C-alpha positions in Angstrom: 63.2 80.1 62.3 65.3 76.9 63.2 66.6 77.2 67.0 70.1 77.0 68.1 73.5 77.7 70.4 75.3 80.7 70.2 78.9 78.9 69.3 81.3 81.3 70.9 81.9 84.9 72.3 80.1 87.2 74.5 76.8 85.3 74.1 78.2 81.4 73.8 75.3 79.0 75.3 72.7 81.7 74.4 69.6 80.3 72.6 69.8 81.8 68.9 67.4 81.7 65.9 69.3 80.8 62.9 67.1 82.6 59.5 67.1 84.6 57.9 69.8 86.9 57.7 72.4 86.7 60.4 76.0 84.1 61.3 75.9 85.4 64.3 75.3 82.3 66.0 79.3 81.4 65.2 80.1 84.2 67.6 82.9 85.8 65.9 81.3 88.9 64.5 83.2 91.5 65.4 85.8 89.7 67.2 87.3 92.6 68.9 84.4 94.2 69.9 83.6 90.7 71.7 86.7 89.9 73.4 86.3 93.7 75.6 83.0 93.3 76.5 84.5 90.0 78.4 86.8 91.5 79.8 84.6 94.2 81.6 85.2 93.8 85.1 87.8 91.6 85.1 85.9 89.0 83.5 82.7 88.9 86.0 79.9 91.8 86.3 77.6 89.9 87.3 74.9 92.7 89.3 75.9 95.3 86.6 73.5 97.3 84.9 74.2 97.7 81.2 72.7 100.2 78.2 73.2 98.9 74.5 72.2 102.0 72.2 71.9 99.8 68.4 70.8 97.1 70.1 70.2 94.9 66.7 69.1 91.3 66.9 70.6 91.6 70.7 74.1 89.1 70.5 75.1 91.7 72.5 72.0 92.5 74.8 71.7 88.9 75.7 75.0 88.3 76.3 75.5 90.6 78.8 72.6 90.1 80.1 73.5 86.3 80.6 76.4 87.8 82.0 75.0 90.4 84.9 72.6 87.3 85.9 68.9 88.5 87.2 70.3 91.0 89.7 71.5 93.2 87.4 69.5 94.6 84.5 70.1 95.1 80.6 68.2 97.7 78.5 68.2 97.6 74.8 67.5 100.0 72.4 66.7 99.4 69.1 64.4 101.2 66.7 63.9 99.5 63.7 61.1 96.8 64.1 62.0 94.4 62.4 65.5 94.1 64.3 63.7 95.0 67.2 61.3 92.1 66.6 64.3 89.4 66.5 65.8 91.2 69.9 62.6 90.7 71.7 62.2 87.0 70.4 66.1 86.6 71.2 64.8 87.8 74.8 61.9 85.5 75.2 63.8 82.7 73.9 66.3 82.7 77.1 64.4 83.6 79.2 66.2 86.8 80.5 63.2 88.6 82.5 65.9 91.4 84.2 66.6 92.2 79.4 64.8 94.9 79.0 64.1 96.6 75.7 62.6 99.3 73.5 61.5 100.3 70.1 63.6 103.4 70.1 66.2 104.8 69.1 68.1 106.9 72.0 68.3 110.9 71.7 69.2 114.2 72.8 65.1 114.4 73.3 62.0 113.0 73.7 60.1 112.1 70.8 59.6 110.9 66.9 62.1 110.9 64.6 62.9 109.3 61.3 64.0 106.7 60.4 65.9 106.4 57.2 65.8 103.2 56.3 66.6 103.7 51.6 63.4 100.7 51.5 65.6 97.5 53.5 64.8 97.3 56.7 67.2 94.1 56.5 70.4 95.6 56.5 72.2 96.7 60.5 72.8 100.7 58.3 69.0 102.3 58.8 69.3 105.4 60.5 68.3 108.6 62.1 69.6 111.4 59.6 73.1 112.3 59.3 73.8 116.3 59.2 73.4 117.3 55.6 71.2 114.2 55.1 68.5 115.3 52.5 65.2 114.1 53.2 63.8 112.6 49.8 61.3 109.5 48.3 64.6 107.1 48.1 65.2 106.8 51.9 62.3 105.7 52.9 62.0 107.0 56.0 59.9 105.4 59.0 58.7 107.0 61.8 59.9 105.8 65.3 60.3 106.9 68.7 63.0 108.5 70.3 63.8 108.6 74.6 65.9 111.1 76.7 67.2 108.4 78.2 68.2 110.9 81.5 64.0 111.1 81.5 64.1 107.3 81.8 66.4 107.0 85.0 64.5 110.0 86.5 61.1 108.4 86.3 63.0 104.7 88.0 62.3 103.0 84.9 66.1 102.7 84.0 69.1 102.4 86.7 72.1 104.1 86.4 74.2 102.0 84.3 78.0 100.9 84.8 78.5 99.8 81.2 77.1 101.0 77.7 77.4 100.7 74.5 76.9 102.4 71.4 76.3 102.1 68.2 74.0 103.4 66.5 74.9 104.8 63.2 76.3 108.0 63.5 73.4 109.4 65.9 75.7 108.5 69.0 76.8 112.3 70.2 73.0 112.7 70.2 72.6 109.4 72.6 75.0 110.6 75.2 73.6 114.5 75.3 70.7 112.9 76.6 72.1 111.2 79.0 75.1 114.0 80.1 73.4 114.5 83.8 74.0 110.2 84.3 76.9 110.0 82.8 78.4 112.6 85.2 77.0 110.9 88.3 77.0 107.3 87.0 80.3 108.0 85.4 79.9 104.6 83.2 82.4 102.5 81.1 81.4 103.4 77.7 82.0 101.5 74.1 81.2 103.1 71.8 81.5 102.9 67.6 82.0 105.8 65.7 80.5 106.4 61.9 81.0 110.1 61.1 83.1 113.1 61.7 80.0 114.7 64.1 79.4 112.4 65.9 82.9 112.3 67.1 83.6 116.4 67.5 80.1 115.8 69.4 81.0 112.6 71.7 84.5 114.2 72.7 82.7 117.7 73.0 80.7 116.0 76.3 83.8 113.2 77.0 86.9 115.5 77.7 85.7 117.9 80.3 84.5 114.6 82.0 88.3 113.6 81.5 87.2 110.2 80.3 90.3 108.3 78.7 90.2 106.0 75.3 91.3 103.7 74.4 91.3 102.0 70.7 89.6 98.8 70.4 92.3 96.1 70.2 94.7 98.0 70.2 97.4 97.6 73.2 97.5 101.0 74.4 95.9 103.9 74.1 94.4 104.9 70.6 95.4 106.9 68.1 93.0 109.9 66.9 91.8 107.1 63.5 88.3 107.1 64.6 85.3 107.1 62.2 84.7 103.0 61.9 86.5 101.9 64.8 85.7 100.9 68.1 87.0 103.2 71.3 86.2 102.3 75.1 86.0 105.2 76.9 87.2 104.9 80.6 85.7 107.5 83.2 88.7 108.9 85.8 89.0 106.9 88.5 
């Protein structure tokens, strides 16, 4: 894997691997999301605690860790073993000791689950089973760990977050359910990518009672309700 620097975006200047299968080093991936991350805290998030659920190769985890600095903490969760190995490599390449990585999926319980891979661990779409998705030989499932993040906070392994990014292929409502106590006490900013209607309904059922406001990333004002396939920033009441 050839080492190079990320050219632009939230992780600009970070050391990165060129091969195989990544163009993240260009810094042009999901520009609206990257812009939203760079605007957190009006551009200054030194000392913040951030969680990255669905970290993949760690572009956002590394970028956030470089921005919070050693006085903060970033926790990155990635269950896919190939993606996790790349994430951990990028953490070490950038000497980010305050970036904690977990080869696990955030969920509503600490346990084991099946990650449906359909035989290709190199994609970004490996996922925990969707509601109604049938287990079959074609899914080529892989056993992974799941973590209830409230328990990690209670055990002192995780610091309560100022910001959480969630992009977990339809499992976001389960991940949020597993951090419901932390949501009520820490009231973090949330950036959520939606992949299905069950995920949308579950997330809103958890956040609406807490009076979170939402805005679609890349829009000037309060966002539409066309959630699936879009990214939203959820802000707690002040």
